[in-house]
LODOSE-854004 format. One record per residue: x, y, z of N, C-alpha, C, O in turn; residue in one letter; residue number from 1. Coordinates in Angstrom, 2 decimals. Atoms other than C-alpha are relative to their C-alpha. Layout:
<rs>
{r {X; Y; Z}; {X; Y; Z}; {X; Y; Z}; {X; Y; Z}; "a"; NUM}
...
</rs>
This chain:
<rs>
{r {0.84; -1.18; 0.00}; {0.00; 0.00; 0.00}; {0.88; 1.24; 0.00}; {1.93; 1.28; 0.64}; "m"; 1}
{r {-0.73; -1.25; -0.02}; {1.17; 3.49; -0.70}; {-0.55; 0.91; 1.09}; {-1.53; 0.58; 1.76}; "n"; 2}
{r {0.37; -0.90; -1.10}; {0.89; 6.45; 1.67}; {-1.43; 0.53; -0.14}; {-2.07; 0.83; 0.87}; "k"; 3}
{r {1.36; -0.48; 0.22}; {-2.39; 7.59; 0.10}; {-1.01; -1.05; 0.48}; {-2.00; -0.72; 1.14}; "y"; 4}
{r {0.88; 1.08; -0.41}; {-4.03; 4.21; 0.65}; {0.02; -0.20; 1.50}; {-1.03; -0.38; 2.12}; "q"; 5}
{r {-0.12; 0.18; -1.44}; {-2.70; 3.87; 4.19}; {-0.72; 1.14; 0.72}; {-1.43; 0.90; 1.70}; "v"; 6}
{r {0.65; -1.15; -0.62}; {-3.89; 7.38; 5.08}; {-1.52; -0.13; -0.08}; {-2.22; 0.14; 0.90}; "t"; 7}
{r {1.45; 0.18; 0.16}; {-7.36; 6.66; 3.69}; {-0.52; -1.11; 0.91}; {-1.58; -0.96; 1.52}; "e"; 8}
{r {0.40; 1.12; -0.86}; {-7.56; 3.33; 5.56}; {0.01; 0.42; 1.47}; {-0.86; 0.01; 2.24}; "r"; 9}
{r {-0.06; -0.48; -1.37}; {-6.52; 5.04; 8.79}; {-1.20; 0.88; 0.32}; {-1.74; 0.81; 1.43}; "m"; 10}
{r {1.19; -0.83; -0.20}; {-9.34; 7.56; 8.37}; {-1.23; -0.89; 0.18}; {-2.07; -0.64; 1.04}; "k"; 11}
{r {1.13; 0.93; -0.10}; {-11.79; 4.70; 7.82}; {0.03; -0.73; 1.35}; {-1.01; -0.89; 1.99}; "m"; 12}
{r {-0.15; 0.72; -1.26}; {-10.43; 2.82; 10.83}; {-0.35; 0.90; 1.18}; {-1.01; 0.45; 2.12}; "l"; 13}
{r {0.32; -0.95; -1.06}; {-10.68; 5.92; 13.04}; {-1.51; 0.20; 0.10}; {-2.08; 0.20; 1.20}; "k"; 14}
{r {1.45; -0.17; 0.01}; {-14.28; 6.45; 11.99}; {-0.69; -1.24; 0.56}; {-1.66; -1.13; 1.31}; "k"; 15}
{r {0.58; 1.27; -0.45}; {-15.06; 2.77; 12.63}; {0.13; -0.18; 1.51}; {-0.85; -0.50; 2.18}; "l"; 16}
{r {-0.17; 0.26; -1.43}; {-13.56; 2.53; 16.12}; {-0.66; 1.05; 0.87}; {-0.95; 0.79; 2.04}; "i"; 17}
{r {0.64; -1.05; -0.78}; {-15.12; 5.81; 17.23}; {-1.52; 0.01; -0.16}; {-2.21; 0.82; 0.46}; "n"; 18}
{r {1.44; 0.11; 0.19}; {-18.60; 4.83; 16.05}; {-0.65; -0.63; 1.23}; {-0.15; -1.63; 1.74}; "s"; 19}
{r {0.68; 0.60; -1.16}; {-21.02; 4.17; 18.91}; {-0.60; -1.38; -0.31}; {-0.92; -2.13; 0.61}; "p"; 20}
{r {0.56; 1.30; 0.41}; {-22.32; 1.17; 16.94}; {1.06; -1.10; -0.09}; {0.72; -2.26; -0.31}; "d"; 21}
{r {-1.09; 0.95; 0.15}; {-18.91; -0.52; 16.87}; {0.50; -0.46; 1.36}; {0.68; 0.34; 2.28}; "t"; 22}
{r {-0.52; 0.58; -1.24}; {-17.68; -2.85; 19.59}; {1.25; -0.80; -0.37}; {1.17; -1.98; -0.71}; "n"; 23}
{r {-1.27; 0.63; 0.36}; {-14.01; -3.62; 18.95}; {0.86; -0.13; 1.25}; {1.02; 0.84; 2.00}; "i"; 24}
{r {-0.92; 0.23; -1.10}; {-11.69; -5.17; 21.53}; {1.34; -0.39; -0.60}; {1.42; -1.32; -1.41}; "h"; 25}
{r {-1.34; 0.28; 0.52}; {-7.96; -5.12; 20.81}; {0.81; -0.60; 1.13}; {0.98; 0.02; 2.19}; "i"; 26}
{r {-0.81; 0.67; -1.01}; {-5.84; -7.60; 22.73}; {1.44; 0.48; -0.06}; {2.00; 0.65; -1.15}; "n"; 27}
{r {-1.41; -0.37; -0.07}; {-2.40; -6.52; 23.89}; {0.28; 1.41; -0.47}; {0.31; 1.68; -1.67}; "g"; 28}
{r {-0.35; -1.37; 0.36}; {-1.56; -2.83; 23.99}; {-1.14; 0.80; -0.57}; {-0.93; 1.71; -1.38}; "g"; 29}
{r {1.18; -0.65; 0.55}; {-5.10; -1.69; 23.28}; {0.02; 1.51; 0.06}; {-0.34; 2.17; -0.91}; "g"; 30}
{r {-0.01; -1.46; -0.14}; {-4.67; 1.85; 24.62}; {0.97; 0.64; -0.99}; {0.67; 1.68; -1.57}; "a"; 31}
{r {-0.97; -0.52; 0.97}; {-1.57; 2.39; 22.46}; {-0.56; -0.04; -1.41}; {-0.34; 0.89; -2.20}; "d"; 32}
{r {0.56; 0.15; 1.34}; {-3.40; 1.14; 19.38}; {-1.09; 1.05; -0.23}; {-1.12; 1.69; -1.28}; "i"; 33}
{r {1.05; -1.02; 0.13}; {-6.42; 3.38; 20.00}; {0.61; 1.38; -0.18}; {0.14; 2.17; -1.00}; "y"; 34}
{r {-0.67; -1.29; 0.12}; {-4.09; 6.35; 20.46}; {0.62; 0.16; -1.39}; {0.53; 1.23; -1.99}; "e"; 35}
{r {-0.62; -0.06; 1.32}; {-2.21; 5.51; 17.25}; {-1.04; 0.20; -1.10}; {-0.80; 0.92; -2.07}; "e"; 36}
{r {1.06; -0.14; 1.01}; {-5.46; 5.21; 15.29}; {-0.60; 1.40; 0.04}; {-0.86; 2.00; -1.00}; "i"; 37}
{r {0.60; -1.32; -0.12}; {-6.88; 8.46; 16.65}; {0.97; 1.14; -0.30}; {0.55; 2.22; -0.72}; "n"; 38}
{r {-1.04; -1.00; 0.28}; {-3.59; 10.37; 16.28}; {1.17; -0.67; -0.72}; {2.25; -0.82; -0.14}; "n"; 39}
{r {-1.04; 0.75; 0.70}; {-1.59; 8.55; 13.61}; {1.25; 0.85; -0.27}; {1.16; 2.06; -0.49}; "p"; 40}
{r {-1.22; -0.71; 0.35}; {2.04; 9.45; 12.99}; {-0.01; 0.32; -1.50}; {-0.33; -0.53; -2.32}; "p"; 41}
{r {0.04; -0.44; 1.40}; {2.33; 11.43; 9.76}; {1.32; 0.62; -0.42}; {2.15; 1.00; 0.41}; "t"; 42}
{r {-1.16; -0.71; 0.52}; {4.99; 12.84; 7.51}; {-0.32; 1.49; -0.05}; {-1.39; 1.91; 0.39}; "d"; 43}
{r {0.20; -1.45; 0.00}; {5.39; 16.59; 6.94}; {-1.18; 0.44; -0.87}; {-1.69; 1.55; -0.70}; "k"; 44}
{r {1.14; -0.31; 0.86}; {2.64; 16.47; 4.29}; {-1.32; -0.53; 0.54}; {-2.37; -0.33; -0.08}; "d"; 45}
{r {1.22; 0.50; -0.63}; {0.14; 14.78; 6.61}; {-0.41; -1.40; -0.40}; {-1.52; -1.83; -0.10}; "g"; 46}
{r {0.31; 1.36; 0.42}; {0.31; 11.28; 5.12}; {0.56; -1.01; 1.00}; {1.61; -0.79; 1.61}; "f"; 47}
{r {-0.43; 1.10; -0.86}; {0.58; 8.06; 7.14}; {0.70; -1.03; -0.88}; {0.17; -1.43; -1.91}; "v"; 48}
{r {-0.72; 1.05; 0.71}; {3.17; 5.55; 5.97}; {-0.13; -1.29; 0.80}; {-0.12; -1.26; 2.03}; "h"; 49}
{r {0.22; 1.28; -0.66}; {2.72; 1.87; 6.75}; {1.12; -0.33; 0.98}; {0.87; -0.92; 2.03}; "k"; 50}
{r {-1.12; 0.33; -0.87}; {6.19; 1.59; 8.28}; {0.01; 0.83; 1.29}; {0.81; 0.55; 2.18}; "y"; 51}
{r {0.14; -0.77; -1.23}; {5.19; 4.20; 10.92}; {-0.85; -0.73; 1.04}; {-0.78; -0.41; 2.23}; "y"; 52}
{r {1.04; 0.60; -0.83}; {2.51; 1.90; 12.36}; {0.44; -1.27; 0.72}; {1.34; -1.99; 0.27}; "l"; 53}
{r {-0.21; 1.24; -0.73}; {2.49; -0.88; 14.94}; {-0.61; -1.16; -0.79}; {-1.49; -0.95; -1.63}; "q"; 54}
{r {0.48; 1.18; 0.72}; {1.86; -4.41; 13.69}; {-1.50; -0.21; 0.16}; {-2.18; -0.58; -0.80}; "e"; 55}
{r {1.43; 0.18; -0.23}; {-1.60; -4.56; 15.27}; {-0.81; 0.95; -0.87}; {-1.83; 0.57; -1.45}; "t"; 56}
{r {0.70; -0.99; 0.83}; {-2.66; -1.38; 13.49}; {0.08; -0.39; -1.47}; {-0.90; -0.25; -2.20}; "t"; 57}
{r {-0.13; 0.47; 1.39}; {-1.31; -2.72; 10.20}; {-0.99; -1.13; -0.28}; {-1.61; -1.19; -1.34}; "k"; 58}
{r {0.95; 1.11; 0.15}; {-3.39; -5.85; 10.74}; {-1.43; 0.49; -0.12}; {-2.20; -0.04; -0.93}; "g"; 59}
{r {1.36; -0.56; 0.08}; {-6.54; -3.82; 11.32}; {-0.24; 0.64; -1.36}; {-1.34; 0.54; -1.92}; "l"; 60}
{r {0.13; -0.60; 1.33}; {-5.90; -1.92; 8.09}; {-0.19; -1.09; -1.05}; {-1.02; -0.96; -1.94}; "i"; 61}
{r {0.12; 1.12; 0.95}; {-5.46; -5.21; 6.21}; {-1.40; -0.61; 0.06}; {-1.95; -0.98; -0.97}; "e"; 62}
{r {1.36; 0.53; -0.16}; {-8.79; -6.45; 7.62}; {-0.99; 0.90; -0.74}; {-1.90; 0.40; -1.39}; "v"; 63}
{r {0.88; -0.93; 0.72}; {-10.48; -3.32; 6.25}; {0.08; -0.21; -1.50}; {-0.94; -0.17; -2.19}; "l"; 64}
{r {-0.19; 0.22; 1.43}; {-9.02; -3.98; 2.82}; {-0.74; -1.26; -0.44}; {-1.44; -1.24; -1.46}; "i"; 65}
{r {0.67; 1.25; 0.34}; {-10.28; -7.57; 2.80}; {-1.52; 0.15; 0.09}; {-2.25; -0.42; -0.72}; "e"; 66}
{r {1.43; -0.21; -0.16}; {-13.71; -6.45; 4.02}; {-0.61; 0.72; -1.21}; {-1.75; 0.45; -1.59}; "k"; 67}
{r {0.49; -0.76; 1.16}; {-14.04; -4.08; 1.05}; {-0.09; -0.83; -1.26}; {-0.84; -0.49; -2.17}; "e"; 68}
{r {-0.03; 0.81; 1.23}; {-13.34; -6.79; -1.51}; {-1.21; -0.84; -0.15}; {-1.33; -1.58; -1.13}; "r"; 69}
</rs>
């Protein structure tokens, strides 16, 4: 995935986990993951790169991609 795709997926993931209709439980480091999703690390142009993210967050992004297919 390029930085545009990762940034878009992070926006989708943020919207999903902050929805009152969503009940997501993240095992291991949950608070860190929620913080990373709500305030993702970005480059100077505001894009999120996949290599900036924790493995759990990368996995959640991959799940979103598969769900869309």
